[in-house]
C-alpha positions, 0 to 999 in steps of 0.5 A: 642367711647373710654372708657374714652369718654363713662365715660365722657358722663356718668358723664355729662349725656347722650344727649337725642334726643332733645340735652338736657342732660338726667340725670343719675338715681342715685342708691338708698341709701342702706337700712342699716337694710336690709343690716345688716340682710342679713349678720346675723348682726344688726345695732349698734350705733357708734360715727358717726352713725349706722354701720352694725356689725356681731357678732359671738361666737366660743366655749362654749355651744352656739357657734361653735367649729372648734378647739375643746379643743384647743380653751379653752387651748389656752385661758388659756395659754395666759400670760403676760410673753408669750405676752411680749416675742412674742411682743419683746422689747417695744417702748416708749409710749406703754401701760404698762402690767397691770391687773390681766388677760392679755386677757383683752385688747388683741384684734385680728385684720384682714381685708378684702379689695377690693384689695392688692394695697393699693391705694386710691381706695382700701378700707377695707369692713370688719374690724374684731376684736376678743377677748377671753372671758373666754374659748370662742372667740368673733368675731365682724365685721364692714361691709362697706355697701357703699364707702360713709360710710367709714368715719362712719366705721372708727369712729366705728373702732377707738372706738373699738381699744380704748379699747385695749392695744395690737393688734394681727395680721398676717402680719399686720406690712406689710399690715393691719396696714399701710393700715388702717393708710392710710385710716384714713389719706385719711378721715382726721381722726386721727389714733389710732393704734400708741398708741397700742402695736402690735404683728405681729404673722407671725414672731414668728410663723415662728420661732416656727413652721418653714417658710415652714408652709406658711401663716395662712392656712398652720399653720392651717393645720400643727399646728392646724390640721384643714382644712376649708370646703367650704371656700372662696378663698382669690382671690375671696373676692374682686370680691364678694364685687364688685358684691354686689355693682352692684347687691345690694345682700349682701348674698354672703358676708356671705362667706367672713365674715365666712372666716374672722371669721376663720382667727381671731379665728385661730390667737387667738388659735395660740397666746395661743399656742405660749405663752404656748411654751414660758412659758414652756421654752426650754424643751417644744420645740419639735424640734431643729428648735423650740428650736432655734426660742424660743431662738431668741424670748427670746433675742428679748423679753429681756430675754437674760439669757434664750436664751442659754439654748434653743440653747443648746437644739437645738444643742442636738436635732440636734446631728446627723447633721454634721456627716459623712453622711452629711459631705460627701454629699455637698448641691447638694447631699442633694436631697429628703426628708431625704436629706432636713431634714438633711440639715435643721437640719445642718442649725439649728445646725449651727445657734445655735452654732453661737448664743451660741458663741455670747452669750459667747463672750458677757459674756467674756467667750472667751474659751467657745466661741472658742469651739463653733466657732470650733464646727461650723466649724467642721460641715461638707462640705457645702458653707461657710455662714455668720456663718462660716465666722464669726467663722473663723474671731473670731478664728483668733482674739482669736488665735492672741490676747488671745492665742498668737498663730500666726500659728493658727491665720494665718491658720484661717485668710487664711481660712477666706480670702478664703471664704469672699466676702464682700469687707470691710471684705476682706480688714480687713482680708487682713490687719490681714494676712499681720500683722500675716505673718510679725509677723511670719517672725519676730518670725522665725528670732528671733528663728534662732538667738536664737536657744535655746529659746522656741516658744509660746505654741500651743492651742487646742480646744479639 
């Protein structure tokens, strides 16, 4: 008998000896009070009925403190301006930044699901929330006792979200929020999430502390100086829930709840630390990469005037990049820890110069922009990236139209054509080359016919 046939027999009822169907004994309904008690939680009344909820406090005299003084410092560091910069430019319909305490209505959000596929059979069996309460951090988790209880859990989550103005997640834009919206849609319920401002900390964290930190665990290790003991690995979490559904024993889920609790408190501490860097400004940046990332956050948050100072500090902090040691190496020679650090510093310096040049161009400070473009090109030998290609094109335009230096413009245009691989850009540079070569030929004919007439003055970026 195939698996499909066996499933059909189970659904229809297996045949007995007399040919009559033997009814399948249904599993007893879940004792919600016993389920909540096994997890260390209680039943709390929700909009659609009681729901198991587990509450946990971090910090303070009555709670655990895995981060020591970092938790209280992070709570105090949360600010309206910091959150505004981290969130970026708001969209129409978002709640206003109002109230004396920015922590009021700031809610941290994380899920534990039965899988990562997001299909109709995948559900969130732990929906965790966290918030700062003074110097402490409060976590409350809605737990799904059975698939049949999902609608009740979603109604309780909707009520919890209604008290928030900003939702903070880690990779929530790609997973948590779309996943929950799909579950609300599946249950034919209205989703409350579009009414909230959403801060996905994954992207600001990578700008401030680098993409090599990895996920939340990497940030805990490298930024917070914290390592979890006896934590449930992520791949094991769905299996624990399915084992509970088979056995009815909810105690192994306690490890999953502890994992979710630490995710939420880590998210809270990192948010406070990020706000602190944003509020203290460029001088608070500990590296060129962090200063560059801070400038990009300022640009996204509508504080364009503060961004150039960050880029200038990033250039200063990477002053050794582009020197003779890097200039002669090339990418293949940059092997090992020191070579990797030099190449990373070179990349930070290149992007910082690029963004400084763009800022000057927007302000019509074309001579300053030209100096930054030239400094970018002078960094050293490496494959031409988007920054170098833009610098060559910009200098060709600057020399042609502002300095009237046809020789210089032609030189930069030829270099731009040699490294450009985009078809549209190559055609644009080719048109410039043709025009400049024709103009140079005309200038040569004019000079030959009028030998006493001086040529246009040449320009130096020095």
